[in-house]
Structures are given as structure tokens and as C-alpha cells.
N, CA, C and O of each residue as an XYZ file, in Angstrom:
340
protein
N     -26.619    -92.743    172.563
C     -27.199    -93.912    171.892
C     -27.812    -94.809    172.944
O     -27.169    -95.108    173.951
N     -29.027    -95.239    172.736
C     -29.685    -96.073    173.709
C     -29.184    -97.504    173.637
O     -28.579    -97.908    172.644
N     -29.431    -98.258    174.675
C     -28.969    -99.650    174.734
C     -29.584   -100.514    173.636
O     -28.963   -101.472    173.176
N     -30.787   -100.180    173.222
C     -31.448   -100.972    172.167
C     -30.849   -100.719    170.799
O     -30.878   -101.597    169.938
N     -30.311    -99.539    170.590
C     -29.771    -99.174    169.278
C     -28.340    -99.651    169.080
O     -27.939    -99.959    167.958
N     -27.569    -99.714    170.157
C     -26.158   -100.103    170.054
C     -25.938   -101.446    169.348
O     -25.064   -101.533    168.484
N     -26.695   -102.490    169.682
C     -26.485   -103.768    168.966
C     -26.780   -103.669    167.475
O     -26.143   -104.347    166.669
N     -27.735   -102.834    167.107
C     -28.031   -102.682    165.669
C     -26.895   -101.996    164.958
O     -26.549   -102.375    163.839
N     -26.309   -100.999    165.578
C     -25.156   -100.306    164.974
C     -23.979   -101.268    164.844
O     -23.265   -101.256    163.841
N     -23.784   -102.100    165.865
C     -22.700   -103.081    165.815
C     -22.936   -104.062    164.676
O     -22.008   -104.383    163.934
N     -24.145   -104.532    164.530
C     -24.475   -105.475    163.449
C     -24.271   -104.809    162.100
O     -23.791   -105.442    161.160
N     -24.633   -103.535    161.998
C     -24.440   -102.799    160.763
C     -22.953   -102.705    160.409
O     -22.562   -102.926    159.262
N     -22.152   -102.383    161.385
C     -20.698   -102.274    161.177
C     -20.118   -103.616    160.771
O     -19.283   -103.687    159.869
N     -20.549   -104.666    161.420
C     -20.040   -106.011    161.095
C     -20.453   -106.409    159.681
O     -19.660   -107.007    158.954
N     -21.669   -106.088    159.286
C     -22.134   -106.408    157.940
C     -21.311   -105.639    156.905
O     -20.953   -106.192    155.865
N     -21.015   -104.385    157.179
C     -20.206   -103.573    156.256
C     -18.800   -104.169    156.138
O     -18.243   -104.239    155.043
N     -18.239   -104.591    157.253
C     -16.917   -105.213    157.244
C     -16.929   -106.526    156.474
O     -15.992   -106.823    155.732
N     -17.973   -107.302    156.647
C     -18.103   -108.568    155.910
C     -18.193   -108.289    154.411
O     -17.560   -108.979    153.611
N     -18.963   -107.299    154.037
C     -19.108   -106.961    152.618
C     -17.784   -106.537    152.031
O     -17.440   -106.939    150.919
N     -17.038   -105.734    152.759
C     -15.736   -105.269    152.282
C     -14.747   -106.435    152.153
O     -13.998   -106.517    151.179
N     -14.754   -107.327    153.138
C     -13.857   -108.493    153.101
C     -14.223   -109.407    151.923
O     -13.349   -109.938    151.239
N     -15.490   -109.573    151.711
C     -15.959   -110.403    150.594
C     -15.503   -109.836    149.261
O     -15.070   -110.577    148.378
N     -15.601   -108.524    149.117
C     -15.137   -107.879    147.889
C     -13.629   -108.081    147.692
O     -13.175   -108.383    146.588
N     -12.867   -107.912    148.766
C     -11.411   -108.070    148.674
C     -11.048   -109.511    148.329
O     -10.207   -109.753    147.463
N     -11.677   -110.460    149.002
C     -11.391   -111.875    148.742
C     -11.745   -112.250    147.306
O     -11.005   -112.975    146.641
N     -12.873   -111.752    146.844
C     -13.309   -112.046    145.485
C     -12.323   -111.486    144.460
O     -11.965   -112.166    143.498
N     -11.890   -110.250    144.673
C     -10.956   -109.656    143.733
C      -9.617   -110.404    143.730
O      -8.983   -110.545    142.684
N      -9.196   -110.876    144.892
C      -7.954   -111.659    144.945
C      -8.107   -112.952    144.127
O      -7.211   -113.324    143.369
N      -9.221   -113.611    144.287
C      -9.468   -114.853    143.521
C      -9.570   -114.565    142.029
O      -9.068   -115.334    141.210
N     -10.218   -113.459    141.678
C     -10.365   -113.072    140.273
C      -8.990   -112.824    139.663
O      -8.725   -113.253    138.540
N      -8.124   -112.142    140.383
C      -6.790   -111.868    139.848
C      -6.019   -113.146    139.567
O      -5.327   -113.249    138.554
N      -6.136   -114.117    140.459
C      -5.460   -115.407    140.247
C      -6.018   -116.071    138.999
O      -5.264   -116.565    138.160
N      -7.342   -116.082    138.877
C      -7.972   -116.705    137.707
C      -7.633   -115.949    136.414
O      -7.468   -116.572    135.365
N      -7.529   -114.640    136.478
C      -7.172   -113.875    135.284
C      -5.764   -114.205    134.814
O      -5.506   -114.255    133.612
N      -4.855   -114.429    135.751
C      -3.490   -114.826    135.380
C      -3.509   -116.181    134.697
O      -2.791   -116.408    133.723
N      -4.347   -117.090    135.223
C      -4.465   -118.402    134.594
C      -5.083   -118.281    133.196
O      -4.653   -118.942    132.251
N      -6.088   -117.430    133.091
C      -6.781   -117.251    131.799
C      -5.835   -116.657    130.759
O      -5.934   -116.978    129.575
N      -4.925   -115.798    131.194
C      -3.988   -115.167    130.264
C      -3.055   -116.212    129.629
O      -2.588   -116.036    128.504
N      -2.798   -117.283    130.356
C      -1.910   -118.342    129.856
C      -2.684   -119.445    129.129
O      -2.095   -120.236    128.391
N      -4.000   -119.496    129.338
C      -4.807   -120.564    128.757
C      -5.262   -120.213    127.352
O      -5.163   -119.064    126.921
N      -5.761   -121.216    126.642
C      -6.252   -121.027    125.279
C      -7.573   -121.765    125.104
O      -7.864   -122.734    125.806
N      -8.346   -121.292    124.169
C      -9.557   -121.984    123.741
C     -10.557   -122.237    124.854
O     -10.942   -121.333    125.597
N     -10.972   -123.520    124.946
C     -12.001   -123.913    125.889
C     -11.570   -123.711    127.343
O     -12.381   -123.361    128.200
N     -10.283   -123.938    127.605
C      -9.771   -123.764    128.965
C      -9.914   -122.293    129.395
O     -10.312   -121.993    130.521
N      -9.585   -121.404    128.480
C      -9.690   -119.963    128.768
C     -11.160   -119.577    128.979
O     -11.484   -118.820    129.895
N     -12.027   -120.092    128.144
C     -13.455   -119.810    128.258
C     -14.002   -120.312    129.603
O     -14.821   -119.649    130.240
N     -13.543   -121.474    130.013
C     -13.992   -122.058    131.302
C     -13.528   -121.180    132.482
O     -14.286   -120.949    133.424
N     -12.300   -120.704    132.420
C     -11.791   -119.847    133.479
C     -12.551   -118.528    133.515
O     -12.893   -118.030    134.587
N     -12.814   -117.967    132.344
C     -13.574   -116.718    132.292
C     -14.988   -116.909    132.826
O     -15.536   -116.013    133.468
N     -15.576   -118.066    132.566
C     -16.914   -118.376    133.123
C     -16.844   -118.459    134.653
O     -17.752   -118.012    135.354
N     -15.742   -119.043    135.156
C     -15.559   -119.109    136.617
C     -15.461   -117.715    137.213
O     -16.036   -117.439    138.266
N     -14.733   -116.841    136.537
C     -14.591   -115.464    137.003
C     -15.960   -114.785    137.046
O     -16.307   -114.137    138.033
N     -16.719   -114.935    135.988
C     -18.055   -114.312    135.943
C     -18.959   -114.853    137.039
O     -19.678   -114.091    137.686
N     -18.927   -116.142    137.247
C     -19.759   -116.769    138.288
C     -19.326   -116.314    139.678
O     -20.162   -116.041    140.540
N     -18.033   -116.235    139.885
C     -17.488   -115.787    141.162
C     -17.943   -114.360    141.468
O     -18.382   -114.069    142.580
N     -17.837   -113.490    140.497
C     -18.273   -112.102    140.682
C     -19.793   -112.006    140.904
O     -20.268   -111.229    141.731
N     -20.528   -112.808    140.150
C     -21.983   -112.792    140.289
C     -22.393   -113.230    141.681
O     -23.259   -112.611    142.300
N     -21.784   -114.282    142.172
C     -22.078   -114.769    143.513
C     -21.689   -113.758    144.581
O     -22.438   -113.533    145.532
N     -20.532   -113.156    144.429
C     -20.072   -112.145    145.388
C     -20.980   -110.935    145.370
O     -21.328   -110.408    146.426
N     -21.375   -110.479    144.173
C     -22.267   -109.330    144.067
C     -23.586   -109.615    144.758
O     -24.127   -108.745    145.441
N     -24.111   -110.815    144.590
C     -25.374   -111.180    145.229
C     -25.225   -111.190    146.762
O     -26.118   -110.752    147.488
N     -24.089   -111.694    147.230
C     -23.863   -111.726    148.675
C     -23.717   -110.334    149.248
O     -24.255   -110.042    150.316
N     -22.997   -109.472    148.554
C     -22.837   -108.085    149.005
C     -24.182   -107.363    149.003
O     -24.481   -106.594    149.916
N     -24.984   -107.610    147.982
C     -26.312   -106.995    147.921
C     -27.178   -107.453    149.095
O     -27.927   -106.665    149.672
N     -27.067   -108.705    149.430
C     -27.832   -109.255    150.553
C     -27.385   -108.600    151.870
O     -28.212   -108.249    152.711
N     -26.069   -108.443    152.033
C     -25.566   -107.780    153.230
C     -26.024   -106.319    153.285
O     -26.424   -105.826    154.339
N     -25.962   -105.644    152.153
C     -26.400   -104.234    152.123
C     -27.875   -104.122    152.418
O     -28.305   -103.180    153.084
N     -28.650   -105.059    151.936
C     -30.085   -105.064    152.216
C     -30.320   -105.253    153.714
O     -31.175   -104.597    154.309
N     -29.561   -106.142    154.302
C     -29.672   -106.358    155.748
C     -29.271   -105.095    156.514
O     -29.891   -104.750    157.520
N     -28.234   -104.410    156.036
C     -27.807   -103.156    156.682
C     -28.907   -102.105    156.552
O     -29.176   -101.363    157.497
N     -29.526   -102.044    155.409
C     -30.588   -101.086    155.183
C     -31.758   -101.335    156.111
O     -32.310   -100.401    156.692
N     -32.131   -102.580    156.248
C     -33.215   -102.951    157.156
C     -32.841   -102.596    158.595
O     -33.664   -102.103    159.367
N     -31.583   -102.859    158.932
C     -31.102   -102.529    160.272
C     -31.175   -101.026    160.526
O     -31.554   -100.588    161.613
N     -30.809   -100.244    159.514
C     -30.865    -98.778    159.645
C     -32.303    -98.301    159.831
O     -32.570    -97.389    160.613
N     -33.214    -98.922    159.112
C     -34.616    -98.552    159.249
C     -35.113    -98.842    160.660
O     -35.829    -98.037    161.257
N     -34.721   -100.008    161.189
C     -35.117   -100.385    162.541
C     -34.511    -99.414    163.554
O     -35.170    -99.033    164.522
N     -33.287    -99.024    163.339
C     -32.620    -98.072    164.228
C     -33.390    -96.760    164.233
O     -33.637    -96.192    165.297
N     -33.772    -96.272    163.057
C     -34.522    -95.017    162.963
C     -35.849    -95.095    163.668
O     -36.243    -94.149    164.351
N     -36.549    -96.204    163.517
C     -37.839    -96.391    164.172
C     -37.658    -96.411    165.683
O     -38.433    -95.791    166.412
N     -36.647    -97.116    166.152
C     -36.410    -97.179    167.603
C     -36.007    -95.831    168.166
O     -36.369    -95.490    169.293
N     -35.247    -95.050    167.376
C     -34.868    -93.726    167.829
C     -36.107    -92.825    167.918
O     -36.231    -92.037    168.856
N     -37.008    -92.935    166.961
C     -38.210    -92.119    166.975
C     -39.084    -92.481    168.176
O     -39.630    -91.597    168.837
N     -39.216    -93.762    168.455
C     -40.025    -94.207    169.582
C     -39.396    -93.775    170.904
O     -40.092    -93.434    171.860
N     -38.065    -93.796    170.935
C     -37.355    -93.434    172.190
C     -37.400    -91.917    172.403
O     -37.374    -91.444    173.539
N     -37.468    -91.146    171.283
C     -37.410    -89.686    171.385
C     -38.694    -89.105    171.715
O     -38.807    -87.886    171.836
């Protein structure tokens, strides 16, 4: 692996780790909110469910952004490998 490609691979790995951590953190928060929702009624339950949906939506968007960045990084890595080869 050339010196120019190594930082891109590192950034890719870090982005993947961030995405995984984000998913885990989100699911932990969702589980807490689901327990609250199970005990709640009416408008309170609806509000908690809306929070869950918003939390997942935000997390999904963040993960998609990280994956997009990883994809771009992979493309750059491929281009640099072709130029180096």
C-alpha cells in the first residue's frame, strides 16, 4: 500500500467505526424510549414514539452520510492506485 493510500484506508476504517457506534448508540436510546412508551398512554406515548422515529431518522441520515464519505474515499483510493500502478 502506498503512502498516499494509507490515510484514506484509515479514514475509511474510522468512518465505518463511527457508523457502527452511531447505530449502537441509537439502538440503546431507542430501547430506553420504547420502555418508556410501553408504560405511557395516549399523547405521551405518541410523543415518545415520535421521538423514536426522529432519532432513527437522524441516525439513518448520519450513517448514510458516513457511508457516502466512505464510498467517495474508496473511489479516490482506486484512482490513486490506478495512477500509481
